Backbone as ProteinMPNN parsed JSONL, in Angstrom:
{"seq_chain_A": "XXXXXXXXXXXXXXXXXXXXXXXXXXXXXXXXXXXXXXXXXXXXXXXXXXXXXXXXXXXXXXXXXXXXXXXXXXXXXXXXXXXXXXXXXXXXXXXXXXXXXXXXXXXXXXXXXXXXXXXXXXXXXXXXXXXXXXXXXXXXXXXXXXXXXXXXXXXXXXXXXXXXXXXXXXXXXXXXXXXXXXXXXXXXXXXXXXXXXXXX", "coords_chain_A": {"N_chain_A": [[-23.218, 57.723, 31.135], [-24.426, 59.207, 28.095], [-23.357, 59.483, 24.658], [-21.496, 61.708, 22.178], [-19.5, 62.121, 18.905], [-17.106, 63.982, 17.774], [-15.392, 65.209, 14.714], [-13.113, 67.808, 14.602], [-13.209, 69.071, 12.144], [-15.965, 68.963, 12.199], [-19.34, 70.367, 12.152], [-21.503, 71.618, 15.236], [-23.88, 71.757, 15.444], [-27.673, 71.506, 16.19], [-28.085, 69.483, 18.602], [-28.701, 70.324, 21.183], [-26.755, 72.178, 22.575], [-25.214, 74.53, 23.117], [-24.096, 76.244, 19.558], [-20.928, 76.605, 18.266], [-19.694, 76.757, 16.22], [-16.869, 75.987, 13.589], [-14.933, 73.009, 15.504], [-13.053, 73.243, 14.817], [-11.466, 75.598, 14.153], [-11.673, 76.47, 17.417], [-11.204, 77.351, 20.176], [-10.304, 75.106, 22.993], [-10.829, 75.395, 25.659], [-13.303, 77.78, 25.157], [-14.862, 76.074, 23.663], [-16.071, 74.894, 25.929], [-16.47, 76.344, 27.807], [-18.536, 77.497, 26.388], [-20.683, 75.677, 26.793], [-21.92, 74.381, 28.919], [-23.608, 72.34, 30.188], [-22.789, 70.041, 29.664], [-20.392, 67.375, 29.652], [-17.158, 67.493, 28.611], [-15.254, 65.702, 26.943], [-11.614, 65.41, 25.476], [-9.746, 63.427, 22.983], [-6.958, 61.925, 21.823], [-6.9, 61.469, 19.406], [-7.686, 64.357, 19.074], [-10.034, 64.038, 18.373], [-13.578, 65.138, 19.694], [-15.52, 65.167, 22.064], [-18.281, 64.695, 23.59], [-20.957, 63.949, 26.518], [-24.008, 63.338, 27.646], [-25.669, 64.834, 30.854], [-25.862, 62.571, 33.605], [-28.411, 60.102, 34.314], [-30.441, 60.344, 37.911], [-29.941, 57.987, 39.335], [-27.397, 57.163, 38.557], [-26.111, 59.755, 39.254], [-26.462, 59.134, 42.007], [-24.809, 57.551, 42.107], [-22.128, 58.738, 41.283], [-21.86, 60.706, 43.296], [-21.426, 59.286, 45.674], [-19.413, 57.741, 45.267], [-17.356, 59.786, 45.175], [-18.004, 61.665, 47.924], [-17.067, 59.318, 48.947], [-14.173, 59.253, 48.568], [-12.986, 61.725, 48.432], [-12.991, 61.817, 51.916], [-11.265, 59.914, 52.737], [-9.318, 61.201, 51.464], [-8.498, 63.316, 53.26], [-7.971, 62.604, 55.345], [-5.537, 60.703, 54.899], [-3.82, 61.293, 53.15], [-2.43, 63.401, 50.458], [-5.074, 64.745, 47.172], [-7.799, 64.277, 46.498], [-10.98, 64.315, 43.084], [-13.108, 65.944, 42.121], [-15.75, 64.681, 39.276], [-15.552, 66.603, 37.497], [-13.705, 67.212, 36.47], [-11.274, 68.391, 34.061], [-8.16, 66.937, 33.132], [-4.712, 66.593, 31.345], [-3.409, 64.521, 29.471], [-0.769, 62.472, 28.901], [-0.566, 61.479, 26.445], [-2.206, 63.722, 24.979], [-4.392, 63.932, 25.052], [-7.406, 65.014, 26.95], [-9.691, 64.427, 29.165], [-12.119, 63.592, 31.989], [-11.953, 61.363, 34.795], [-15.042, 59.732, 36.573], [-13.761, 59.876, 39.36], [-11.055, 60.731, 41.018], [-7.539, 60.624, 41.747], [-4.554, 62.241, 43.828], [-1.259, 62.211, 44.024], [0.092, 63.817, 46.369], [2.376, 65.231, 46.252], [2.809, 64.922, 43.586], [0.569, 66.917, 42.869], [1.675, 69.394, 43.821], [4.16, 69.918, 42.798], [2.865, 71.239, 39.997], [3.22, 73.559, 38.165], [0.934, 76.926, 39.726], [-1.251, 78.088, 37.59], [-0.835, 75.582, 36.135], [-2.594, 74.289, 38.077], [-4.821, 75.748, 38.212], [-6.289, 75.577, 34.785], [-6.525, 73.02, 32.836], [-4.836, 70.375, 34.353], [-2.325, 69.244, 33.43], [-1.42, 66.304, 33.989], [-1.248, 62.981, 35.871], [-3.738, 61.132, 36.94], [-3.138, 59.621, 39.957], [-4.555, 57.603, 40.861], [-7.559, 56.504, 39.116], [-11.46, 56.237, 38.885], [-13.312, 55.074, 36.791], [-17.146, 55.613, 36.057], [-19.722, 53.517, 34.627], [-22.808, 54.233, 33.119], [-26.123, 53.636, 32.556], [-25.883, 54.222, 29.615], [-23.534, 54.198, 28.509], [-21.193, 53.006, 26.464], [-19.634, 49.308, 27.127], [-17.539, 48.784, 26.386], [-15.78, 51.217, 25.304], [-15.795, 52.777, 27.515], [-13.897, 50.59, 28.282], [-11.721, 50.838, 27.436], [-11.061, 53.535, 27.01], [-9.935, 52.812, 29.971], [-7.597, 51.46, 29.766], [-6.451, 53.417, 28.09], [-5.843, 55.099, 30.536], [-4.024, 53.203, 32.139], [-2.362, 52.954, 30.095], [-0.697, 55.983, 30.06], [0.442, 56.409, 32.556], [-1.511, 55.971, 35.345], [-1.537, 55.016, 37.878], [-3.41, 53.429, 39.534], [-6.833, 51.833, 38.45], [-10.406, 51.509, 38.266], [-12.635, 50.526, 36.735], [-16.048, 50.765, 37.112], [-19.224, 48.749, 37.423], [-22.871, 49.21, 37.646], [-24.472, 47.631, 36.811], [-23.38, 45.296, 35.212], [-23.113, 44.607, 38.706], [-20.007, 44.542, 37.996], [-16.087, 44.797, 39.179], [-13.568, 46.107, 37.714], [-10.823, 45.648, 37.647], [-7.579, 47.754, 37.043], [-4.337, 47.948, 36.776], [-1.088, 49.573, 35.737], [0.705, 48.231, 33.45], [-0.431, 46.186, 33.415], [-2.806, 42.918, 33.154], [-6.334, 43.196, 32.759], [-8.358, 42.748, 35.545], [-11.531, 40.798, 36.598], [-13.411, 41.986, 39.291], [-16.732, 40.366, 40.953], [-18.758, 40.867, 41.825], [-18.538, 42.466, 44.487], [-18.582, 43.328, 47.552], [-15.679, 45.484, 49.38], [-13.149, 46.997, 47.84], [-10.69, 48.083, 47.413], [-8.027, 49.542, 48.261], [-5.322, 49.064, 47.293], [-1.477, 49.431, 46.803], [-1.594, 51.5, 46.366], [-3.869, 53.951, 47.106], [-3.064, 53.353, 50.025], [-5.277, 51.657, 52.736], [-7.521, 52.894, 51.865], [-11.137, 52.015, 51.543], [-13.879, 51.092, 49.059], [-16.881, 51.235, 49.731], [-19.003, 49.329, 48.667], [-21.841, 48.912, 48.869], [-23.788, 51.143, 48.294], [-23.137, 51.746, 45.806], [-23.731, 50.079, 43.805], [-26.599, 49.877, 43.562]], "CA_chain_A": [[-23.725, 59.305, 29.901], [-24.421, 59.006, 25.813], [-21.731, 60.497, 24.207], [-21.531, 62.133, 20.665], [-17.714, 62.303, 18.847], [-17.058, 65.038, 16.692], [-14.075, 65.575, 14.527], [-12.882, 69.107, 15.26], [-13.919, 69.974, 11.528], [-17.318, 69.511, 12.172], [-20.362, 71.925, 12.661], [-22.14, 71.321, 16.499], [-25.755, 72.061, 16.119], [-29.367, 70.588, 16.429], [-27.735, 68.36, 19.449], [-29.25, 70.585, 21.795], [-25.564, 72.522, 23.288], [-24.938, 75.869, 21.681], [-23.365, 76.196, 18.783], [-19.646, 77.154, 18.641], [-19.273, 76.852, 14.943], [-16.29, 75.229, 13.804], [-14.063, 72.98, 16.335], [-10.941, 73.507, 14.282], [-11.099, 77.342, 15.03], [-12.488, 76.788, 18.404], [-10.237, 76.957, 21.24], [-10.928, 73.287, 23.237], [-11.326, 75.408, 26.62], [-13.988, 77.932, 24.543], [-15.877, 75.052, 23.798], [-16.181, 73.95, 27.347], [-17.285, 77.342, 28.271], [-19.533, 77.925, 25.937], [-21.382, 73.836, 27.176], [-21.706, 74.43, 30.858], [-24.494, 71.502, 31.045], [-22.068, 68.986, 28.913], [-19.398, 67.108, 30.626], [-16.96, 67.173, 27.366], [-13.66, 65.635, 26.675], [-10.878, 65.515, 23.319], [-8.729, 62.351, 21.941], [-5.914, 62.098, 21.458], [-7.41, 62.533, 18.021], [-8.384, 65.781, 18.663], [-11.667, 64.644, 18.851], [-14.22, 66.149, 20.79], [-16.599, 64.802, 23.375], [-20.315, 65.542, 24.301], [-21.542, 63.257, 26.946], [-24.403, 64.278, 28.561], [-25.733, 64.347, 31.872], [-26.146, 61.226, 34.015], [-29.579, 60.128, 35.641], [-30.261, 60.392, 38.73], [-29.083, 56.838, 40.101], [-25.632, 57.191, 38.374], [-25.791, 60.773, 40.714], [-25.847, 58.925, 43.038], [-23.417, 56.635, 42.605], [-20.563, 59.506, 41.662], [-21.843, 61.872, 44.569], [-21.458, 58.685, 46.9], [-17.895, 58.142, 44.545], [-16.189, 61.103, 45.602], [-17.797, 61.494, 49.028], [-15.806, 58.09, 50.196], [-12.81, 59.244, 48.963], [-12.331, 63.044, 49.659], [-13.215, 61.717, 52.985], [-10.601, 59.619, 52.301], [-8.151, 61.959, 51.304], [-8.657, 63.81, 54.018], [-7.004, 61.838, 56.726], [-4.444, 60.128, 54.759], [-3.196, 62.628, 52.733], [-3.234, 63.517, 48.535], [-6.131, 65.393, 46.801], [-9.281, 63.462, 45.344], [-11.09, 64.931, 42.568], [-14.632, 64.769, 41.153], [-15.705, 64.251, 37.843], [-15.605, 67.971, 36.689], [-11.729, 68.24, 36.387], [-10.146, 67.918, 33.226], [-6.519, 65.773, 33.335], [-4.549, 66.781, 30.569], [-2.394, 63.351, 29.553], [0.7, 63.0, 27.638], [-0.858, 61.254, 25.336], [-2.414, 65.158, 24.549], [-6.156, 63.54, 25.772], [-8.221, 65.579, 27.91], [-9.812, 63.537, 30.391], [-12.515, 63.379, 33.026], [-12.946, 60.567, 34.985], [-15.85, 59.825, 37.059], [-13.768, 60.261, 40.673], [-10.032, 60.185, 40.953], [-6.727, 61.018, 43.498], [-2.865, 62.302, 42.656], [0.042, 61.861, 45.479], [0.249, 65.456, 47.008], [3.712, 65.98, 45.892], [2.758, 65.58, 41.99], [-0.192, 67.925, 42.435], [2.39, 70.893, 44.758], [5.314, 70.317, 41.599], [1.755, 71.839, 38.826], [2.405, 75.631, 39.087], [0.102, 77.733, 40.595], [-1.625, 78.373, 36.347], [-1.816, 74.631, 35.626], [-3.943, 73.607, 38.995], [-6.273, 76.326, 37.453], [-6.509, 74.974, 33.773], [-6.966, 72.106, 33.07], [-3.901, 70.207, 34.841], [-1.166, 68.531, 32.452], [-0.989, 65.359, 34.266], [-1.831, 62.051, 34.575], [-3.184, 61.187, 38.48], [-2.582, 58.258, 40.643], [-5.823, 56.258, 40.637], [-9.153, 57.094, 38.072], [-12.22, 55.626, 37.985], [-15.391, 55.14, 35.583], [-18.28, 54.824, 36.14], [-20.601, 53.483, 33.922], [-24.049, 55.004, 32.968], [-26.665, 52.798, 31.618], [-25.533, 54.445, 28.131], [-22.103, 54.308, 28.03], [-20.782, 51.002, 25.743], [-18.129, 48.858, 28.54], [-16.074, 48.879, 25.172], [-15.826, 52.672, 25.213], [-15.163, 52.517, 28.868], [-11.991, 49.755, 28.228], [-10.769, 51.796, 26.281], [-10.629, 54.371, 28.119], [-9.559, 52.354, 31.045], [-6.274, 51.486, 28.883], [-5.702, 54.506, 27.584], [-5.475, 55.244, 31.331], [-2.643, 52.929, 32.208], [-0.837, 53.443, 29.802], [-0.306, 57.409, 30.052], [1.045, 56.53, 34.129], [-1.826, 55.845, 36.044], [-0.916, 53.248, 38.49], [-4.694, 51.839, 39.366], [-7.686, 52.483, 38.294], [-11.641, 50.828, 38.301], [-13.948, 50.357, 35.837], [-17.496, 49.764, 37.951], [-20.69, 48.902, 36.039], [-23.529, 48.832, 38.82], [-25.66, 46.537, 35.967], [-23.535, 43.605, 35.831], [-21.859, 44.213, 39.142], [-18.892, 44.186, 38.432], [-15.195, 45.958, 39.279], [-12.576, 46.198, 36.473], [-9.3, 46.397, 38.281], [-6.44, 48.357, 35.848], [-2.746, 47.94, 36.999], [-0.493, 49.436, 35.42], [1.42, 47.014, 32.918], [-0.713, 43.996, 34.373], [-4.231, 42.311, 32.95], [-7.182, 44.045, 34.066], [-8.854, 41.685, 36.884], [-12.589, 41.413, 36.809], [-13.988, 41.298, 40.73], [-18.083, 39.802, 40.839], [-20.569, 41.397, 43.388], [-17.683, 42.424, 45.508], [-18.909, 44.113, 48.717], [-15.673, 45.838, 48.859], [-12.639, 47.272, 46.537], [-9.393, 48.035, 48.352], [-7.21, 51.07, 46.731], [-4.192, 48.546, 47.322], [-0.602, 49.894, 47.913], [-1.528, 52.775, 45.822], [-4.763, 53.903, 48.342], [-2.697, 52.376, 50.922], [-6.042, 51.926, 53.464], [-8.429, 52.913, 51.323], [-11.887, 50.833, 50.276], [-15.167, 51.523, 48.458], [-17.729, 50.336, 50.253], [-20.254, 49.113, 47.01], [-23.541, 48.567, 48.981], [-24.971, 52.676, 47.887], [-22.591, 52.51, 44.456], [-24.205, 48.822, 43.772], [-27.802, 49.537, 43.657]], "C_chain_A": [[-23.2, 58.924, 28.672], [-23.46, 60.519, 25.875], [-21.944, 60.703, 22.519], [-20.136, 62.582, 21.173], [-18.127, 62.839, 18.208], [-15.631, 65.07, 16.054], [-13.712, 66.868, 14.353], [-13.093, 69.589, 13.474], [-15.443, 69.877, 11.267], [-18.325, 70.519, 12.909], [-21.456, 70.827, 13.853], [-23.298, 71.905, 16.128], [-26.936, 71.647, 16.275], [-28.937, 69.597, 17.557], [-28.306, 68.18, 20.752], [-28.49, 70.985, 23.144], [-26.116, 74.045, 22.378], [-24.344, 75.698, 20.689], [-22.191, 76.887, 19.14], [-19.356, 76.967, 17.352], [-18.372, 75.933, 14.561], [-15.069, 74.115, 15.138], [-13.012, 73.282, 15.815], [-10.523, 74.889, 14.27], [-12.427, 77.781, 16.012], [-11.455, 76.226, 19.196], [-10.764, 75.683, 22.221], [-11.72, 74.519, 24.39], [-12.477, 77.269, 26.649], [-14.751, 76.952, 24.628], [-16.079, 74.543, 25.24], [-17.093, 74.643, 27.938], [-18.393, 77.727, 28.075], [-20.881, 77.007, 25.843], [-21.021, 74.0, 28.178], [-22.187, 73.256, 31.5], [-23.542, 70.249, 30.202], [-20.451, 68.492, 29.671], [-18.579, 66.731, 28.782], [-15.619, 66.789, 27.773], [-13.584, 65.787, 25.559], [-10.141, 63.914, 23.807], [-8.33, 62.253, 22.28], [-5.234, 62.278, 20.414], [-7.42, 63.275, 17.396], [-9.429, 65.912, 18.458], [-12.403, 64.675, 19.572], [-15.05, 65.237, 21.004], [-17.279, 64.96, 23.622], [-20.357, 64.846, 25.288], [-22.925, 64.662, 27.777], [-24.861, 64.214, 29.847], [-26.319, 63.566, 32.303], [-27.41, 61.509, 34.584], [-29.543, 60.068, 36.964], [-29.583, 58.85, 39.828], [-26.974, 56.865, 40.104], [-25.23, 59.431, 38.901], [-25.831, 60.338, 41.512], [-25.447, 58.393, 43.758], [-21.78, 57.592, 42.335], [-21.14, 60.7, 42.62], [-21.093, 60.985, 45.85], [-19.202, 58.092, 47.017], [-16.822, 59.256, 45.708], [-16.145, 61.39, 46.421], [-16.315, 60.836, 50.089], [-14.147, 58.801, 49.772], [-11.993, 60.639, 48.615], [-12.512, 62.859, 50.672], [-11.563, 60.963, 53.581], [-8.77, 60.51, 52.189], [-7.541, 62.954, 51.979], [-7.935, 63.514, 55.092], [-6.359, 61.343, 56.314], [-3.564, 60.825, 53.765], [-3.3, 62.207, 50.394], [-4.278, 64.252, 47.739], [-6.74, 64.182, 45.798], [-9.584, 65.032, 44.546], [-12.344, 64.566, 42.429], [-14.945, 64.461, 39.688], [-15.472, 65.545, 36.763], [-14.459, 68.142, 35.625], [-11.631, 67.297, 35.712], [-8.796, 67.718, 33.777], [-6.03, 66.113, 31.706], [-3.419, 65.284, 30.357], [-1.813, 63.225, 28.862], [0.217, 63.005, 26.458], [-1.412, 62.814, 24.261], [-3.962, 65.196, 24.494], [-6.263, 64.331, 26.424], [-9.499, 64.743, 28.066], [-10.28, 63.67, 31.87], [-13.012, 62.303, 33.695], [-13.817, 60.557, 36.347], [-15.045, 60.468, 38.511], [-11.938, 59.86, 39.945], [-9.129, 60.692, 41.953], [-5.215, 61.34, 42.828], [-2.227, 62.364, 43.795], [0.024, 63.85, 45.728], [1.594, 66.176, 46.575], [3.689, 66.435, 44.767], [2.039, 66.716, 42.356], [1.249, 69.596, 43.001], [3.295, 70.72, 42.801], [3.752, 70.698, 40.274], [2.434, 73.322, 39.259], [0.821, 75.898, 39.561], [-1.941, 77.294, 38.291], [-1.975, 76.554, 35.767], [-2.759, 73.826, 36.59], [-4.795, 74.551, 38.434], [-7.018, 75.791, 36.631], [-7.118, 73.826, 34.36], [-5.167, 71.16, 33.38], [-2.845, 69.166, 34.254], [0.419, 66.91, 33.442], [-1.954, 64.165, 34.466], [-2.43, 61.142, 36.452], [-3.374, 59.87, 38.724], [-2.903, 57.257, 40.334], [-6.901, 57.564, 40.16], [-10.123, 56.316, 38.451], [-13.455, 56.555, 37.773], [-15.895, 54.732, 36.159], [-19.235, 54.299, 35.414], [-22.196, 53.307, 34.141], [-25.169, 53.947, 31.84], [-26.183, 52.814, 29.931], [-24.419, 54.465, 27.881], [-22.098, 52.654, 27.027], [-19.676, 50.713, 26.908], [-17.188, 49.032, 27.843], [-15.336, 50.267, 24.851], [-15.031, 52.582, 26.537], [-13.516, 51.906, 28.983], [-11.523, 50.078, 27.665], [-9.874, 53.772, 26.923], [-9.866, 53.975, 29.391], [-7.814, 52.145, 31.491], [-5.717, 52.559, 28.676], [-5.05, 55.303, 28.832], [-3.939, 54.674, 31.887], [-1.591, 52.886, 31.684], [-0.423, 55.032, 29.507], [0.31, 57.075, 31.601], [0.103, 56.009, 35.221], [-1.417, 54.474, 37.173], [-2.274, 52.621, 39.003], [-6.092, 52.442, 39.155], [-9.221, 51.386, 37.97], [-12.821, 50.891, 38.049], [-15.162, 49.898, 36.619], [-18.961, 49.628, 36.945], [-21.406, 48.361, 36.937], [-24.019, 47.882, 38.073], [-25.46, 45.257, 36.494], [-22.665, 43.429, 37.378], [-20.994, 43.939, 39.822], [-17.742, 45.571, 38.795], [-14.325, 45.9, 38.049], [-11.311, 47.214, 36.512], [-8.462, 46.409, 37.035], [-5.473, 48.929, 37.017], [-1.719, 48.28, 35.935], [0.818, 48.336, 35.445], [0.767, 45.886, 33.034], [-2.449, 43.753, 32.964], [-4.564, 42.945, 33.205], [-7.905, 42.371, 34.704], [-10.315, 42.431, 36.455], [-12.975, 41.336, 38.271], [-16.049, 40.971, 40.273], [-18.686, 40.208, 41.912], [-19.977, 41.489, 44.12], [-18.554, 43.765, 46.424], [-18.032, 45.106, 48.945], [-14.659, 46.147, 47.971], [-11.465, 48.057, 47.099], [-8.277, 48.538, 47.298], [-5.821, 50.403, 47.17], [-2.73, 49.384, 48.199], [-0.615, 51.109, 47.776], [-1.878, 53.994, 46.761], [-4.722, 53.497, 49.465], [-4.554, 52.711, 52.451], [-7.465, 52.237, 53.007], [-9.924, 51.925, 50.711], [-12.527, 51.656, 49.989], [-15.864, 50.231, 48.528], [-18.58, 50.704, 49.169], [-21.932, 49.406, 47.887], [-24.073, 50.42, 48.64], [-24.301, 53.095, 46.348], [-23.359, 51.449, 43.735], [-26.171, 48.666, 43.784], [-28.902, 49.829, 43.153]], "O_chain_A": [[-22.107, 58.513, 28.283], [-23.134, 61.564, 26.439], [-22.502, 59.878, 21.795], [-19.628, 62.975, 22.223], [-19.271, 62.672, 17.785], [-14.679, 64.962, 16.827], [-14.439, 67.166, 13.406], [-13.152, 70.818, 13.461], [-16.059, 70.495, 10.4], [-18.149, 71.219, 13.906], [-21.988, 69.753, 13.572], [-23.61, 72.821, 16.889], [-26.657, 71.057, 17.319], [-29.623, 68.583, 17.428], [-28.504, 67.155, 21.405], [-28.838, 70.667, 24.281], [-26.93, 74.382, 21.518], [-23.77, 74.614, 20.796], [-22.186, 77.666, 20.093], [-18.129, 77.063, 17.356], [-18.668, 74.817, 14.987], [-14.275, 74.887, 15.675], [-12.016, 73.598, 16.465], [-9.351, 75.254, 14.367], [-13.39, 78.541, 15.909], [-10.923, 75.121, 19.095], [-11.928, 75.374, 21.969], [-12.926, 74.72, 24.245], [-12.536, 77.931, 27.686], [-15.41, 76.828, 25.66], [-16.294, 73.331, 25.271], [-18.129, 74.23, 28.458], [-19.204, 78.17, 28.889], [-21.87, 77.285, 25.166], [-19.85, 73.821, 28.512], [-21.834, 72.859, 32.61], [-24.154, 69.208, 30.442], [-19.608, 69.273, 30.112], [-19.116, 66.018, 27.934], [-14.954, 67.318, 28.664], [-14.427, 66.081, 24.711], [-10.129, 63.494, 24.964], [-8.582, 62.307, 23.483], [-4.119, 62.72, 20.135], [-7.318, 63.449, 16.181], [-10.059, 66.96, 18.317], [-12.007, 64.094, 20.583], [-15.343, 64.452, 20.102], [-17.131, 65.929, 24.367], [-19.138, 64.798, 25.453], [-22.924, 65.834, 28.154], [-24.353, 63.191, 30.305], [-27.425, 63.389, 31.792], [-27.721, 62.553, 35.156], [-28.451, 59.676, 37.376], [-28.901, 58.921, 40.85], [-26.005, 56.731, 40.851], [-24.174, 60.049, 38.768], [-25.18, 60.945, 42.363], [-25.389, 58.315, 44.985], [-20.699, 57.354, 42.872], [-20.557, 61.77, 42.447], [-20.425, 61.503, 46.746], [-18.317, 58.049, 47.871], [-15.968, 59.245, 46.594], [-15.018, 61.674, 46.825], [-15.466, 61.15, 50.923], [-13.185, 58.825, 50.54], [-10.769, 60.735, 48.529], [-12.232, 63.943, 51.184], [-10.905, 61.358, 54.544], [-7.647, 60.362, 52.671], [-6.469, 63.475, 51.672], [-7.283, 64.37, 55.69], [-5.762, 60.897, 57.295], [-2.353, 60.658, 53.913], [-3.805, 61.421, 49.591], [-3.184, 64.815, 47.786], [-6.333, 63.524, 44.84], [-9.127, 66.151, 44.778], [-12.803, 63.427, 42.519], [-14.067, 63.89, 39.041], [-15.273, 65.465, 35.55], [-14.293, 68.769, 34.578], [-11.716, 66.091, 35.942], [-8.392, 68.297, 34.785], [-6.87, 65.927, 30.825], [-2.609, 65.115, 31.268], [-2.069, 63.832, 27.823], [0.302, 63.872, 25.588], [-1.082, 62.955, 23.084], [-4.657, 66.116, 24.062], [-5.175, 64.755, 26.812], [-10.224, 64.453, 27.114], [-9.506, 63.807, 32.818], [-14.193, 61.995, 33.528], [-13.421, 61.294, 37.249], [-15.542, 61.515, 38.923], [-11.604, 59.167, 38.983], [-9.61, 61.182, 42.975], [-4.774, 60.92, 41.758], [-2.962, 62.666, 44.736], [-0.08, 64.782, 44.931], [1.808, 67.388, 46.562], [4.097, 67.541, 44.415], [2.708, 67.744, 42.247], [1.43, 70.606, 42.321], [2.936, 71.385, 41.83], [3.987, 69.894, 39.372], [2.257, 73.986, 40.281], [-0.136, 75.131, 39.671], [-2.968, 76.63, 38.146], [-3.004, 76.235, 35.171], [-3.524, 72.944, 36.201], [-5.819, 73.981, 38.058], [-8.146, 75.417, 36.954], [-7.734, 73.541, 35.387], [-4.318, 71.385, 32.518], [-2.685, 68.154, 34.937], [1.618, 66.646, 33.534], [-2.997, 64.003, 33.832], [-1.539, 60.607, 37.111], [-3.722, 59.053, 37.871], [-2.328, 56.294, 39.825], [-7.067, 58.741, 40.483], [-9.646, 55.183, 38.4], [-14.071, 57.577, 38.076], [-15.656, 53.739, 36.846], [-20.152, 55.053, 35.737], [-22.757, 52.579, 34.96], [-24.964, 53.655, 30.662], [-26.116, 51.837, 29.185], [-24.183, 54.843, 26.734], [-22.805, 51.645, 27.022], [-19.01, 51.575, 27.482], [-16.082, 49.369, 28.267], [-14.331, 50.281, 24.14], [-13.823, 52.351, 26.598], [-12.475, 52.369, 29.449], [-10.574, 49.453, 27.191], [-8.904, 54.516, 27.07], [-9.142, 54.841, 29.88], [-7.115, 52.362, 32.48], [-4.551, 52.763, 29.014], [-4.064, 56.017, 28.65], [-2.948, 55.387, 32.042], [-0.433, 52.82, 32.095], [0.3, 55.167, 28.519], [0.962, 58.1, 31.802], [0.718, 55.535, 36.176], [-1.106, 53.294, 37.012], [-2.374, 51.395, 38.952], [-6.405, 53.501, 39.699], [-8.937, 50.366, 37.341], [-13.806, 51.178, 38.73], [-15.312, 48.689, 36.79], [-19.446, 50.316, 36.047], [-21.089, 47.237, 37.326], [-24.084, 46.873, 38.775], [-26.061, 44.49, 37.247], [-21.812, 42.552, 37.521], [-20.765, 43.53, 40.96], [-18.03, 46.768, 38.783], [-15.004, 45.313, 37.206], [-10.91, 48.298, 36.088], [-8.468, 45.532, 36.171], [-5.628, 49.85, 37.819], [-1.409, 47.357, 35.182], [1.517, 47.835, 36.326], [1.228, 44.766, 32.817], [-2.828, 44.571, 32.125], [-3.927, 43.753, 33.882], [-7.833, 41.233, 34.239], [-10.548, 43.602, 36.154], [-12.785, 40.161, 38.584], [-16.488, 41.464, 39.233], [-19.037, 39.516, 42.868], [-20.308, 40.73, 45.031], [-18.99, 44.827, 45.979], [-18.66, 46.164, 48.918], [-14.959, 45.62, 46.9], [-11.889, 49.212, 47.063], [-7.86, 48.196, 46.191], [-5.002, 51.272, 47.47], [-2.65, 49.779, 49.362], [-0.034, 51.905, 48.513], [-1.066, 54.812, 47.193], [-5.726, 53.224, 50.123], [-4.784, 53.826, 52.921], [-8.451, 51.896, 53.66], [-9.861, 51.257, 49.679], [-12.304, 52.827, 50.294], [-15.797, 49.102, 48.044], [-18.876, 51.829, 48.768], [-22.897, 50.02, 47.43], [-25.211, 50.557, 49.088], [-24.566, 54.126, 45.73], [-23.824, 51.978, 42.725], [-26.827, 47.64, 43.963], [-29.923, 49.248, 43.52]]}, "name": "protein", "num_of_chains": 1, "seq": "XXXXXXXXXXXXXXXXXXXXXXXXXXXXXXXXXXXXXXXXXXXXXXXXXXXXXXXXXXXXXXXXXXXXXXXXXXXXXXXXXXXXXXXXXXXXXXXXXXXXXXXXXXXXXXXXXXXXXXXXXXXXXXXXXXXXXXXXXXXXXXXXXXXXXXXXXXXXXXXXXXXXXXXXXXXXXXXXXXXXXXXXXXXXXXXXXXXXXXXX"}
């Protein structure tokens, strides 16, 4: 999905979303509420990032990721989240992975209010799916941020190059070329993502 980044002091207008005056003066929750058609994140530096809706194929791919991860979680435990969930990472960034999973004990450690808002916790596992307008380097930086904030396993899926970049905490990324399945390893023991509906 294409992204537009604004410093907190910039005015939003003529960008296809409802103006919200100065970002400096608007709580992030209000910005999100006033722009429901946009996926919105905030960097650790306080920049607000607006991402446009995805195209059809990206929607199919993301739906398949969500389905497979949720189906596994229902049988094996933990909580799966779709791409609309924002997490408040330890570095202060607000990020919304395309798919992620959190251990039950960690999810239940949050209060009801924390669960209802933007959960102040890093998922155990995240997936980012590259769309046609995404720059690969931007997604790689985001994956490194996840790993640096406690995410134990992350997958950056590039359907155009048919690659999956594997990120493990404290290790250099590994690239899989045109895999048929990808393993959740010990973090999601027994989970394998079937790539046949994603590399389309």
